[in-house]
N, C-alpha and C positions, 0 to 999 in steps of 0.2 A: 421141660427144665433144664435139659441139656443143651437146647439152642440158647437159653438165656446165659448158662454158664459160658459156651463158646463166645456169645457176644461180648461178655465181660472180659474174657480173656484176651479177645482181639483187642477190644479197647485199651486194655491196661498196656497190651504190648505195643500198640501203636504210639501212646503216650510215652513210654519209657524209651521208646526205640528214636522217636521224635525229640525228647529230653536229650538223650546220650548223642543224637547228631548234631543238636543245636550247641551242646556243650564242646563236640571236638570241634565243630566249626569255628566257635569263638577261639579256643584256645590255640588252634593253627593260626587263625587271623592276627591274634596277638604275637605269636612267635616272630611271624613274618614280619609284621610293623616293627617289631624289637630289632629284628635281625637289619632293617633297611634304615633305621633311624640314624641321625647324625650324632657323631660322637667329639666332642671336643677334647683338646689337651693342651696345655699352657707350658711353655718353654722361656726360662730367662737365665741364660748363660753367656758369660762373655766370649766364649769360644763358637757361639752360633750367629752367623753373619745376620746382623739386623738388629741384635739384642743391645749392642754398645755400638754406638754411632758417634764418631769423632766428626765434628764439622769445622774444620781448620779456619781461622786461627783461633777464634774465641767461644766456639760451644762444643758441646757434648749431650747426647740423649742416651738416656735407657730405656728399652722399649720391650713390652711383653709379645710373644710371639703367639697368636692363637691359632691352633691347627684343628680341620674337620677331617679325622679319620673314617668317617661314616660313610654309608652308603647312599646318601641323601643330603640335599642342601640344608642346611643350618639357617633359619629364618629367625630374625630379630634377636642376633647375637648382641650379650651386653656382658660387659666386664665391670665389676665395681669393687673398690677397697671399702672393706668394712672396719677396718681398724688401721690406722698408721701409728706406728712407735718411731720415737726419735731418742736417742740417747747420746747427749753430747759428749765431744770427746775429752777423756780425763774424768767424767761422772760415771755414777753408777745407777743414777736415779733416771727412769724414763720418763718422757713426755708421751702421754697417749692421747691421741685424737679418735673418738669412735661415737660421737653424738651424731655423725651425719654419714651418709652413703655416699662415697666421692665416685662418681661414674668415670671410666676413661673413655677417650674417644681414639677413633683410629688416626695413626700417623698420616702427617700429609693432607689428609681430606676432611678430617674431623667428624667423620660418620658416627651416626649414634641412634638408635642400633645399628646391625648392618646384616648383611647377608653374605654367606659363606659356602660357596660350594663345595663339592665332596673333594677330598684329596687337595685341598688347598689352605692357604693361611694368609693372615693379615697382621700386621703390627700395630701394636697400641702404645701410645707414649705413657710412660710412668712418670719419668721426671726429667730435668734437664739441668745441665750446667753452665753458665754463661759468664763471660768475662768482658762486659760493656767498656769498663775503665781498669782502675787499678784493681779492685776487688772482684772477687768471684762468687757468686750467688748462686743456690740452688731454687729451682723452682718446679713447680707440678703442674702437669697438663690435663688436669679434671675438667670436665665437661664445664661444670659451673661451680667453681671454688667458693666456698663461704668466706668472709672477709675476715672472721676471727680465726682462721688457719693462720694468717699471717703473723699473728701474735705469739706462735710457738717459738720464734727465734731458731729457725732453723738454721744448721751452721755444720761444721766437722762433726763427724760421730758417727755412729752406726744406725741403720735404719730398717725397720721391717714393715710390711703391709699384707695384711691377709685380705685375699681376694675370695671372689665370688664370680664364677662365670656361667651364664645360662643362655637357652636359646631354645625356640619351640620344639617340642617334640625330643629334646637330648635331656640327658641326666645332668644337672648342675655338678659342677666342679669347684672345691674349695683348694686352696694353695697358701702358702706363705712365701712371699718373695723378700730377700733381703740384700741389702748392699751397704757399702762403708765409704765415707768419703773424709779426706785429709785437708779439705779445703783449697785444694789446688787443682787446675783443671785435668792434669793428667793423674792424680791422686785418687778419683773414683773408680772403684771396684765394686764389681756385680759377685755376690755371694751365692746366690743360687736360689732354688726354689725347692720347697718341701710341701708335701701332701698335708693335708688337715682332713680329719675326719672320714 
């Protein structure tokens, strides 16, 4: 009887020890993976080089800076606007576009999605101001803008856009960017970026 009891104790010890070892191994692996993963951050400030880019004499661009502060490459980085709001100058009622997700693309190259090495950054075009003739227009650099967006009558006023940034193996980031425009080329101003959720 003692041999049977010893065998049962040995089997239970082996099983619980094995389960505990497996749990500890998985716990450590998850901590290491989390430690090494990419970490995205977003910047939208007028005093940061590359966010407010004048192109004399007739253009100006507002760009979002995407940074990878993590310890591994961010693969398939994507930044989208999930809600765009425009309040015309002198009015209190806002016009909101949120029935489509509007994807941003990398400045100058149009890449989407893109790869972002550790401790590096890329700029993404948000909007631009252009004076081809007498009047000045605002335009957006979305990857595939829906044609009905043109009916919103964008012009002088205040703007905000809710962003969602994501990448493989990284936590998603939500933020809201704001800017104002008085209808002139020099009268566009980045208000800033705020966190959401």
